[in-house]
N, C-alpha and C positions, 0 to 999 in steps of 0.2 A: 587465160587463166582458170582454173576451177575454182570453185568457193569450197571452203572448208566442209561445206554441207554436203556436197557433190562427193568431195572425198571420202564424207562417212558413210556415206550410201552406197559407193564403190566398194570400199573396204567390207562391208556386209553383205552385199552380193558375192563377193570374192569368197568369203569363209563360207557363206550358203551355200553356194555350187560346186565348191573345191571337191567334194567327195564325189559329185556326178561327175566332173571332168577325168579326174584322175583316177576312180573307182576306188579310193581309199577313204577311209575313216581318218577323221583329225586326230582321234587318240589311238590310232597306230603309227604317227609319230613319221611317217614322210612329209607331211606337209607341217612347217611350223612357221607362227606368225610371231615377229617378233617387230620392236619399237626403239627408240630414241629420240631423247630431247635434252637439247643443250640451251640454257637461258643464259645470258651474259651481260656485262656491265661493263663499259671500257671508257676510260678517260686519256684523251692525249691532250697532253700538257701545252701544245701549241692550239689545241681548241679551234681548229678550222669553222670557218662561218658555217659550212655546207653539211657538218657533222658527219662528213666522210673520211676516212684514214687515207694515207699515201696510195696513189693510184694503184701500185703493184701490191698493193695487201688485197686478198680475196677473199679471206678468211679472217672473221673477227673483224670488220673493217668499219662500223659504226663507231661512232664517238659520243660519249655524254648522253646515253639513253640505254634502258633496260631493253633488250631487245631478244629475241629466238634466232641463234646463229644457224642452227642446222635441227629440223625435226623431220622425221620420218617413219612409215608405216612399211615393213617386209615382209613379205609372203615369200617361203624358199620352200620348195619341193624337190625332193631327192632320193634317188633307188640307185640301186646298184649301175643302171645303166642310162638314166636320165636323171639331168638336172636342171632348174629354172628359178629364177629371182626376179620378183616383180615388187620396187618399190617406189614412194610416192613420196613425194619431199617439198618441205617450205621453208623459208627462212632467209637471212640474208645473206649466207654463203651460197645459196641458190640465186638469189637476185645478181649477186655477182659474178657468179662462175657461168651461169647460164642464158645471161644476157644477150649473146648472139644467136640463139635457139628460137625456131619459131614455135607460136601458139603454145601449146599441150607440153610440150618436148621440154619447156622450161621448166615442168618439174619431176619430170622422170629422173628419181638418181640411179634407178638399176633396172634392167629389163632385159634378158637372157635367157637363153636355153642351150643345154648343152648334153651331150650323144656321147655314152663310150663307142669307142669301134674297135677295140681288141676284146677278146675274152680272158686273155691271160694274164695283160698289160693294162697298168692306167694309165691309158691313151684317151682323151679327151678331143672333141672339136666344140667350142662354144662359139655362139653368135651372139649380137644384139648391143645392148648398151653395155658395157663392163667398167667395172673400178679399173684405174691406170696401172700398166705393169711398170711403173717408173716412179721409185721412190719408195721411203722407207715411212711415209709418212701419210695418212688419210685424213679426209674430211672428218670423221669420227674424233672429237678431240680426245676423249677418254681414252683412247686406246693410243697414243702419242706419249711420248715423254714429257714434252712441254706443251702449256694451254694452247697455245698459239702456233701457227704453223712458220716453218723457216723461210727467209726469201726464196732458196730452191725452191721449195715446194708449192709456194704460191704462185712459181713463174714456170711451171712445167705441168702436164696433164695431171686432174685428179680423176676423171674419167675419159672413157674413149668408144668409139661406136667401131663396129668391125667383126671380123672371126679371127679366133685362134685355134692354135692346134697345140697340145699341151701335153707332156710326161712327165709321172713322178716313178722314180725307182722305188723297188720295191720296199726296202727300208726306209724312204722318205729322205735321202740323203741328198737326192739331185732332183731338180725341177727344170726344166727345160720348156721353152713355148716360142713360137711363131705366131707374126699376128700380121693380117692384113687390116688396114683401118682407115677409116674416112677421112683422116687429118689429125692436126693438134688439139687435143682436145676439143673434136665436133662431134656430135650426133649427125649433122646436117652439112655436108661437104658447102665449101665456100662456091658462093655464086661465079660460075665459069670457070670452075675447076673440074677437069676430067681426068685428075689421076687420083690414084690410091697411095695409100704411105705403108711402110713396114716396119716391122719391130720385132726385137727379140728382148726373153729374159732367160737367163739362167743362176740359179741359186743353188747354194751349196752349204748344207748343214751336215759337219763333220761328227756334230752332237749336238747336244739339248742348250749348249753354251754359246753356239758360233755361228751366227749367220753370214754367208759372203753372197752380194748379189752382184750381176751385172745388166744394165737392161740400156735399149737402144731405141732410137727412132729417126728413120730416112724418111722425107717427102717431102712434100711443096705445098704449102698451107695458103697459097694466093691463087688468085685465077690465073688461066693457061698465057695469058699475054704478058705477064710479069712475072711468069714462074721463076721463083729463085728455092733451090734445091737447100733443105737444111739436113744437117748431121746432129746427131745427138747422143750423148753416151750419159747414163747416170752408173755411178757406183758406190755402194755401200757396205759396211760390216756393222753387225748388232754381236755384240760381246758380255754375255754375263758373266764378269770378271770373278765375284764372289757372290754368296746368297743378296748382301746387302749393296752390291755395287755393279753397275752396268754402263755400258758405255756403247754410242754410236759415232762414226766417222762417215761421212759421204762426201761426195766430188759429183758435180755436174760439170759437162764442158759441152758446149753447142758451136757450130758454126755454119753460116748461111750466104750463100752466094749475094756476092756485092747488088749485081742486077742480073737478068736474064741472060745465060752462057757465060756468064764470067767465071776465069780461071780465080779469082781473087775471093775470099771469104771476110766476112766480119765475123769474129768470135767474142764468147761469152763465156764464164765459167763461175763456180762457184762452191768453195769448200766450207763445211760445217764440222762441230764436234758437240754431241752433247753430252751430259754425265750426270748419273743417277744415282742417289743415294736413298735408301730407304730402309731407316733405323727400325723400322716398327712395320707390323703388317696392315696398318691402316694409313701411316703418315711416310713419304717420300720427298725428295727437294731434287730439284733439277737443275744444271746451269748448261748454257749454250753460247758457243761464240762460232759467230760466221760472217761469210763477207761474198760480197755477191759482185762483179765486173761486168758492166757492158756499155764499153765506150760508145759503140757504133748505135746503140738503142734497137737491138734486134727483138731484145724483149722487153725490155723497157726503156722507153724514150723520154728523156728527160729536157732535151732542147738548150742543154750546157754545154761550155766548153769540154768539158772531160766525163761527158755525159754519166749513166750511173757506175757510181764505184762507192759502194756503202759497206762500213761495216756494221756488224748487230750484237748486243751482247741481253743475257736474258737471265732469270733466275725465278722459279715457282716452287710453290709449294701445294702438293695434293693432301688433302684426307677424306679418305673413304667412309663418309657418315654410316653406309649402309652398303652391303657386296654391290649391290646395283646402283648406289648414288654415290657422287664423288665430288666435293668442292676444290676448286683450284683456285689460285691466283699467281698472277705471273706480272712481274715488271720488266721493260724491255726498253733497253736504249738503242736507236741508230744514230751512225754519223755519217755522212755524206760527204765526199771531197767538194763537193759545188754546194751551192745555196738550192735544195729543190723541195723543202718541208714547208709549206704554206701557214701560217699561223692567223690567226683571228680581224689581225690588222694589216691582211694582205701582204704582209710580208714573207719573203723568202729567208729559210735558215738552213743550216747547216745540220741541226739535230732534231730531234724528235724521240722525247721520252713518253712512255704510256704505262697505264697501270690497268690490268683486267680482272676480273672476277668470274667467276660462271660455275653453275650448279647442272651435272650432266646426269641424267639418269637413262637407264633402258631395262627393259623387260622383255 
């Protein structure tokens, strides 16, 4: 893992050599440097001894401490025929989501190159480490309706590694892509796995107020010796109903073979609804209701009789102090069918209540 000092040196080298490598000056604007930092404090009222939130939480997962959830520096270079992104990151989000990646790969938030392959159409091929094509929530909290991520977002890929071909229609109403991937949120494929995974994304925007999206994943994320095919679909809609009121509805469903060669599958699914109300330019409120069912522990293993069957409710308020600085606060309650939430006395409970506040800045 690189030190902060090494990362700073790397960023300076990147800035200093960019004009030589790309043949452009920074002030000509094909090269853009941006950064994001989110500092948060969260308190879990079960107050677990190890100060780690429940195991199915991968973003904002530390309890009772001020911490860096996510911070990154990103270089983006884009012309009519070429685009590339490189972002290095740190934080508790990176520690949790990149735990399986080796070495310096643990700190690569994004690294990809894209080439336009048509003179007249918006048709591209991109390859490398890419943001996930699945879901309406990203790791960047300020871009999401709620401060923390929904259960379906935390338990589906945030990032992926592979190649994709994508097409955007002339007026931007349609976006379609096909992907070849290294696995389910993988940069490096699982040891013993010789298979590739596939995905698609189809987005329709009939106007500025409606976005409809369908995304899928098909593949095996285990060694060949115990290969279990996984089929997953994500569907969501984003609706700007009025100038002040917006709504997101989403539904994930997945199926994985019970064992190699099996005709039987373990099923999991998760619906979510998020409503956002913005009474003023700098102020907004959001409420979320969600449910996640994974009785057989494909994604969330509990070891209990009913598996993971959990309802979630949250409310948050956001205040934009400056155009690039937002203060957010959220309260959330999770209620499970079984006793799965560990408290400070090493007892398991059905409920988990938490409160979190954060400052996020981008420039």
